[in-house]
C-alpha positions in Angstrom: -35.5 5.9 -36.8 -34.0 2.9 -35.5 -31.0 3.5 -37.0 -30.7 7.1 -35.9 -31.5 6.1 -32.4 -28.7 3.2 -32.4 -26.3 5.8 -34.2 -26.8 8.5 -31.4 -26.5 6.1 -28.4 -23.1 4.7 -30.0 -21.9 8.0 -30.3 -23.0 9.1 -26.6 -21.4 5.9 -25.5 -18.0 6.8 -27.5 -18.1 10.0 -25.8 -18.5 8.9 -22.5 -15.9 6.2 -22.5 -13.6 9.0 -23.9 -14.0 11.4 -21.1 -13.6 9.2 -17.9 -10.0 8.5 -17.1 -8.9 4.8 -16.8 -9.5 3.5 -13.2 -6.7 3.6 -10.7 -6.3 0.2 -8.7 -3.9 0.0 -5.5 -0.2 0.6 -5.9 -1.1 1.7 -9.8 0.0 5.0 -11.2 -2.5 7.6 -11.4 -3.3 9.7 -14.1 -0.1 11.6 -13.8 1.9 8.5 -13.9 2.6 8.6 -10.1 1.3 6.3 -7.7 -1.4 7.1 -5.3 -0.2 8.8 -1.9 0.7 6.6 1.4 -2.3 6.9 3.1 -2.0 8.7 6.8 -3.7 6.5 9.1 -4.9 2.7 8.6 -2.7 -0.3 7.8 0.1 0.3 5.2 1.1 -2.7 2.7 5.0 -3.0 2.5 7.3 -4.9 0.1 10.5 -5.5 1.4 13.8 -6.0 -0.5 13.9 -9.9 0.6 10.5 -10.4 -1.1 8.6 -10.2 2.6 5.4 -8.6 2.3 4.1 -7.1 5.5 0.8 -5.0 6.4 1.4 -2.6 9.2 -0.6 -0.1 11.1 1.4 1.8 13.7 -0.8 3.6 16.3 2.0 5.5 18.3 2.2 2.9 21.2 2.2 0.1 19.1 2.3 -1.4 15.8 0.4 -4.3 14.3 2.6 -6.2 11.9 1.0 -9.0 9.6 3.7 -11.0 7.7 1.8 -12.0 4.3 1.9 -16.0 4.7 3.2 -15.9 8.2 2.4 -14.9 11.7 0.7 -11.7 13.1 2.1 -10.0 15.7 1.7 -6.4 18.0 5.2 -4.6 18.3 5.4 -2.2 21.2 6.9 1.2 20.9 10.8 1.1 21.3 11.1 4.7 20.9 12.5 7.1 17.9 9.7 5.4 15.1 10.8 1.8 16.2 8.6 -1.0 17.3 10.1 -4.3 18.7 9.3 -7.3 20.6 13.2 -8.5 20.8 12.7 -10.8 17.9 10.8 -8.7 15.2 11.3 -5.0 14.5 10.0 -2.6 12.4 11.2 1.0 12.0 9.8 3.8 9.9 6.3 4.2 8.2 4.6 5.9 5.0 6.4 4.9 1.9 9.8 3.6 3.5 10.9 1.3 6.4 13.1 -1.2 7.7 11.8 -4.7 8.9 14.3 -7.2 10.8 14.3 -10.4 12.1 16.5 -11.9 15.0 20.1 -11.1 14.5 19.8 -10.8 10.7 20.5 -7.2 9.1 17.5 -4.8 8.6 15.9 -5.2 5.3 14.6 -1.8 3.5 10.8 -2.0 2.7 8.8 0.4 0.5 5.1 1.3 1.4 2.4 1.2 -1.1 
């Protein structure tokens, strides 16, 4: 009887694991091979072409920016989806953006 119960238990656990999709973490492709959508509100993580990593939360009148491994700041709205305090600038939102520091050329960033 124990062998039968153990066999049924193993069979049920195998069926359950075959039915469940694999877990999807932040930035991981979903079941269809595509990444989950960028959130419409709240902070968005960006990875820029120069290696800079940012966490940005734009609220309309300002953007709260945290540079991973660096300073955090609040950038006021400078118009046309652009936030700047004169030294740092962030343009865009969603899955694409640009980040600029000082007089250096802006770098492209991808949201995740």
